[in-house]
Phi, psi and omega in degrees: 000138182254125169277128189266323186194155178215138166213152184326117176087359184212136176226133181253122182234114184041052177084350184260138190257135180229140182236002181235156182306159188199159170250135178242130181245174180294323187251349180201167176241135169259104175281167177054044178291121187247133174253150184299321175242119194317303183258033171221141181256107182265155178306322180294337178291348184252009189303316183294327173293311181301325180295328187279343170062051178287167173275327184214142165247133173254114182261126176262113190275006181111169182301319178253012180070035182287338181277134184256157175235105186294157181304323179308309178299311180305308182301315181296318177297315178310302188291338179275356182075027179255122171292141179247125172236125180228126182217169172296150189306321182293339177261335186280333187285329178286332177290321175306308188292322180293324180287323175296320179296328183283349179089015179280145177277106192231146172230139178255130176242109190242126164274118194261349174243196183001000000 
C-alpha cells in the first residue's frame, strides 16, 4: 500500500481517505486502530502486527509526537525481531513508503492527530 498524503487527522492511501488511526500493511489497511490507552502504544495494541511478522514497524506518533512508546513495548518488539522506527507522523509516513519501496516487510502504525 502506498501512502499518498498526510495532514493532521487525515491520511490518503491509494486514493482512500482515512480519518482515524490506522495500521498499514503491504496489502491492506486496518482502519480505526484503537489502543487500550489512547496516547500509549502497549504490546497488546500490536497483536495484529506481531501476527504479520514484519521486519520493521514504522510508528507515526502523531502530529506533535504525543503518543508514547513504553520500554515494555520496545522490549517486546525487540524480542519479536521487529525493528522499531518512531517519528512524528509527518516524518514517519515517507519512511514507511521508502522502506516498502526498498522491499522491506514493513507495517505502519499511525496516530493521525496530536
